[in-house]
KEGUBA-30849 format. One line per field, with one value per residue (C-alpha): x, y, z; residue number from 1. Coordinates in steps of 0.02 Angstrom, whole numbers, plus 50000, padded with zeros to 5 digits. Example, Ala and Ser with C-alpha at 12.3 -4.5 7.8 and 13.67 -1.06 7.14 Angstrom:
2
c1 = c(50615|50684)
c2 = c(49775|49947)
c3 = c(50390|50357)
resi = c(1|2)
This chain:
403
c1 = c(54174|54338|54488|54593|54759|54823|54870|55015|54896|54885|55067|55100|55297|55279|55204|55372|55483|55671|55785|55641|55587|55441|55500|55526|55547|55635|55719|55577|55694|55779|55612|55443|55351|55208|55017|54928|54825|54988|55041|54864|54864|55030|54982|54808|54895|55005|54864|54728|54785|54969|55012|55124|55052|55001|54987|54886|54724|54673|54581|54725|54834|54688|54670|54853|54866|54717|54790|54961|54880|54768|54921|55002|54850|54848|55035|55005|54861|54965|55091|54978|55040|54926|54931|54966|55079|55203|55240|55375|55388|55569|55658|55656|55729|55900|55846|55739|55884|55997|55864|55853|56041|56076|55942|55997|56179|56170|56106|56270|56442|56596|56551|56388|56358|56246|56209|56173|56195|56318|56174|56122|56110|56236|56093|56080|56269|56344|56227|56267|56456|56431|56341|56481|56617|56516|56482|56620|56505|56554|56468|56446|56386|56315|56366|56267|56262|56316|56129|56098|56010|56051|56158|56041|56169|56288|56160|56109|56294|56324|56160|56204|56190|56300|56187|56089|56005|55978|55961|55900|55827|55652|55700|55873|55882|56018|55951|55768|55789|55639|55713|55627|55620|55483|55596|55747|55638|55576|55757|55821|55672|55716|55898|55822|55890|55803|55756|55745|55689|55739|55572|55616|55602|55464|55303|55264|55285|55227|55097|55174|55109|55231|55122|55126|55307|55347|55492|55547|55573|55523|55588|55537|55514|55366|55455|55478|55287|55225|55236|55350|55538|55605|55472|55463|55413|55496|55383|55432|55356|55273|55353|55527|55496|55439|55603|55718|55796|55743|55844|55857|55816|55701|55522|55380|55478|55460|55331|55414|55579|55671|55852|55893|55796|55676|55538|55488|55324|55232|55248|55273|55323|55463|55559|55499|55596|55556|55434|55394|55387|55190|55173|55272|55164|55006|55077|55126|54949|54880|55000|54921|54752|54797|54864|54707|54606|54705|54687|54859|54856|54817|54946|55075|55042|55067|55234|55298|55252|55343|55503|55496|55480|55621|55737|55687|55713|55874|55954|55932|56033|56215|56331|56207|56250|56117|56169|56089|55948|55856|55713|55601|55623|55517|55543|55728|55819|56008|56128|56296|56358|56517|56589|56552|56544|56380|56386|56420|56278|56159|56198|56167|55996|55955|55983|55836|55727|55754|55793|55884|56019|56198|56334|56346|56171|56238|56282|56466|56488|56366|56463|56624|56548|56490|56662|56584|56603|56413|56268|56142|55973|55804|55671|55485|55336|55146|55133|55252|55183|55240|55287|55420|55492|55484|55582|55712|55763|55765|55864|55988|56007|56032|56161|56263|56287|56398|56496)
c2 = c(54905|54980|54882|54942|55015|54907|54751|54693|54565|54474|54423|54290|54322|54507|54456|54373|54443|54458|54463|54496|54648|54666|54640|54797|54722|54835|54712|54696|54748|54584|54483|54528|54433|54322|54349|54202|54186|54139|54019|53934|53927|53839|53713|53683|53630|53503|53440|53424|53412|53389|53318|53354|53467|53434|53276|53179|53089|53111|53233|53298|53333|53423|53535|53565|53612|53728|53813|53836|53918|54020|54090|54131|54226|54326|54370|54427|54540|54611|54685|54716|54584|54553|54365|54227|54145|54291|54241|54123|54054|54051|54040|54228|54388|54323|54167|54278|54392|54242|54154|54316|54330|54147|54147|54312|54270|54208|54382|54472|54480|54588|54773|54756|54839|54802|54961|54950|55068|55080|55061|54882|54732|54602|54502|54632|54638|54469|54388|54527|54503|54320|54355|54476|54342|54213|54334|54461|54602|54754|54795|54980|55059|55242|55343|55372|55543|55583|55594|55414|55437|55386|55521|55539|55642|55504|55376|55466|55486|55302|55236|55231|55122|54996|54960|54807|54790|54901|54827|54942|54915|54999|55036|55035|54899|54996|55174|55157|55262|55258|55264|55347|55178|55237|55371|55249|55119|55245|55306|55123|55087|55227|55153|54987|54910|54778|54818|54718|54796|54719|54748|54653|54806|54896|54776|54803|54986|55053|55005|54916|54902|54820|54850|55045|55039|54948|54844|54683|54593|54623|54519|54508|54394|54333|54344|54539|54535|54444|54282|54130|54111|54006|54083|54231|54278|54340|54436|54434|54510|54362|54377|54395|54235|54137|54187|54130|53962|53869|53897|53723|53547|53415|53377|53496|53607|53476|53442|53291|53199|53075|53023|53130|53291|53378|53500|53624|53663|53819|53973|53986|53797|53807|53902|53790|53630|53504|53509|53679|53751|53718|53761|53916|53977|53939|54047|54177|54184|54195|54346|54430|54397|54468|54626|54642|54650|54795|54985|54995|55173|55226|55101|55168|55344|55289|55201|55348|55453|55335|55335|55535|55531|55404|55518|55676|55605|55514|55671|55754|55622|55679|55558|55490|55519|55484|55393|55445|55585|55541|55652|55504|55362|55205|55101|55110|55227|55203|55282|55272|55296|55400|55314|55129|54997|54959|54773|54822|54937|54812|54700|54829|54861|54680|54667|54785|54677|54795|54702|54798|54742|54801|54783|54822|54746|54660|54828|54836|54951|55072|55072|55098|55242|55326|55288|55188|55007|54981|55055|55017|54992|55005|54951|54978|54883|54907|54824|54946|55085|55239|55138|55057|55228|55276|55119|55128|55307|55266|55110|55213|55341|55200|55102|55267|55256|55096|55157)
c3 = c(55347|55306|55355|55507|55467|55621|55534|55643|55724|55556|55578|55714|55728|55765|55934|55980|56116|56083|56227|56349|56239|56114|55941|55829|55654|55541|55418|55286|55142|55175|55204|55254|55393|55339|55384|55449|55292|55191|55323|55321|55134|55128|55268|55183|55027|55121|55224|55102|54912|54905|54729|54591|54455|54267|54175|54312|54308|54492|54594|54704|54555|54473|54633|54651|54467|54481|54628|54549|54395|54493|54587|54432|54363|54523|54510|54326|54383|54527|54408|54254|54144|54000|54010|54142|54025|54034|54220|54241|54426|54486|54654|54673|54591|54580|54479|54368|54318|54295|54190|54076|54065|54027|53893|53809|53797|53613|53568|53629|53553|53551|53532|53629|53796|53945|54050|54239|54387|54527|54648|54587|54705|54661|54587|54449|54421|54433|54302|54174|54208|54172|54006|53957|53998|53892|53745|53739|53770|53890|54052|54081|54247|54262|54416|54567|54645|54828|54877|54818|54644|54472|54385|54236|54138|54148|54113|53947|53903|53919|53837|53651|53500|53572|53712|53695|53870|54013|54186|54330|54506|54525|54709|54789|54928|55016|55017|54970|54811|54697|54524|54377|54286|54159|54097|54090|53997|53871|53836|53820|53698|53586|53571|53529|53694|53798|53977|54134|54298|54469|54560|54726|54820|54735|54719|54905|54904|54731|54604|54454|54289|54174|54021|54051|54092|53935|54008|53923|54093|54272|54415|54594|54747|54845|55015|55000|54976|55128|55040|55060|55026|54876|54750|54638|54467|54303|54182|54011|53851|53765|53591|53671|53775|53638|53540|53680|53707|53872|54030|54095|54028|54105|54140|54106|53991|53851|53717|53651|53684|53573|53589|53442|53480|53597|53558|53693|53794|53764|53884|54019|54045|53927|54067|54216|54215|54350|54483|54541|54714|54723|54899|54876|54722|54818|54959|54840|54779|54955|54983|54834|54895|55072|54988|54888|55051|55125|55116|55028|54985|55165|55230|55106|55161|55340|55300|55208|55355|55471|55362|55360|55555|55572|55468|55558|55730|55685|55614|55782|55872|55900|55813|55685|55504|55373|55213|55049|55037|54876|54822|54806|54935|55002|55155|55189|55309|55304|55425|55512|55691|55693|55853|55808|55678|55593|55656|55836|55835|55755|55898|56022|55942|55934|56130|56139|56024|55875|55709|55578|55452|55446|55307|55119|55089|54931|54858|54868|54714|54790|54956|54869|54772|54931|55024|55165|55216|55243|55337|55472|55373|55452|55322|55355|55298|55296|55471|55553|55673|55760|55903|55795|55752|55942|55989|55848|55903|56088|56045|55950|56084|56216|56106|56088|56277|56238|56097)
resi = c(1|2|3|4|5|6|7|8|9|10|11|12|13|14|15|16|17|18|19|20|21|22|23|24|25|26|27|28|29|30|31|32|33|34|35|36|37|38|39|40|41|42|43|44|45|46|47|48|49|50|51|52|53|54|55|56|57|58|59|60|61|62|63|64|65|66|67|68|69|70|71|72|73|74|75|76|77|78|79|80|81|82|83|84|85|86|87|88|89|90|91|92|93|94|95|96|97|98|99|100|101|102|103|104|105|106|107|108|109|110|111|112|113|114|115|116|117|118|119|120|121|122|123|124|125|126|127|128|129|130|131|132|133|134|135|136|137|138|139|140|141|142|143|144|145|146|147|148|149|150|151|152|153|154|155|156|157|158|159|160|161|162|163|164|165|166|167|168|169|170|171|172|173|174|175|176|177|178|179|180|181|182|183|184|185|186|187|188|189|190|191|192|193|194|195|196|197|198|199|200|201|202|203|204|205|206|207|208|209|210|211|212|213|214|215|216|217|218|219|220|221|222|223|224|225|226|227|228|229|230|231|232|233|234|235|236|237|238|239|240|241|242|243|244|245|246|247|248|249|250|251|252|253|254|255|256|257|258|259|260|261|262|263|264|265|266|267|268|269|270|271|272|273|274|275|276|277|278|279|280|281|282|283|284|285|286|287|288|289|290|291|292|293|294|295|296|297|298|299|300|301|302|303|304|305|306|307|308|309|310|311|312|313|314|315|316|317|318|319|320|321|322|323|324|325|326|327|328|329|330|331|332|333|334|335|336|337|338|339|340|341|342|343|344|345|346|347|348|349|350|351|352|353|354|355|356|357|358|359|360|361|362|363|364|365|366|367|368|369|370|371|372|373|374|375|376|377|378|379|380|381|382|383|384|385|386|387|388|389|390|391|392|393|394|395|396|397|398|399|400|401|402|403)
């Protein structure tokens, strides 16, 4: 029997009432809610086979190790990675990008350039600033158009023989812009530059195939994908990962240690010092399983329709100004109210049980480029419904009465 598109009942928190009102959760770009299946998987680990992984001779450790590595294989399959060893478990997208930047530093020097865009999340800006400070390389940023898209002419003008790495977000967390990353990667490859894609906002909304994309790194987080917080993954091309130094030192990343020297473990463990987030990884795997049981294409089509409906109705509300009109968009609707500050407006929506996010969304250079301090951001996920759009629009109209 086909799975129903009404999946909201799978998520216990969505049944909450906020300020006496039904919850309309429109903050999934910040974090998604968790289905009962993920919550149960984490609880099951702690109740039935909690143990540290690898190098133990007892049943609990064997079961925990098997569950961790099974989750790694599931994550690899989700994004089309050829081998599970290409998946490094991290604390999330931010740590994944920092890991890549730290381990690549020795490959950069004065005269080299890192190319990003003005729409990047701070997590895909600051690590490259730090790399440039350590190495003497220069950080370049291509412009964003007034509609909220990468200025491709400027991108190609700035991509050149000095470019050693291109780091781009797959989807803008602030505007929902779906970037043409396959074309950008292809252009970077022709220049001999490495590529890193920030996939935090993409993996829930689009199919990702890293082998087809041809990127060198792809970073994302479980908590944007119905999984737990504090766990994510960095995909890396195997030969590149083999050639890089480790990120941190300690247990698990070693092969042999003496006072004089250390040899390092094989992939992916060379980059996973210390006890991993075992419960988080198991929850990550459970989230991938949950997604695999959904009619994802139909749910994505519905989500896209909801986003379009929200934009259409909000444009008709006097005093509402949309921010960004990219030709390809997923999940995110950003707007401003001419008569009030985004934070005040977000509070008025919260009083009606409507959860949105306000501010610069960790994208201050983008806000500066657009000439605004921030936006009100409503972000959709597979569990949202037409009722959520109706309540958002009605909530905006009611909040306007107070501003």
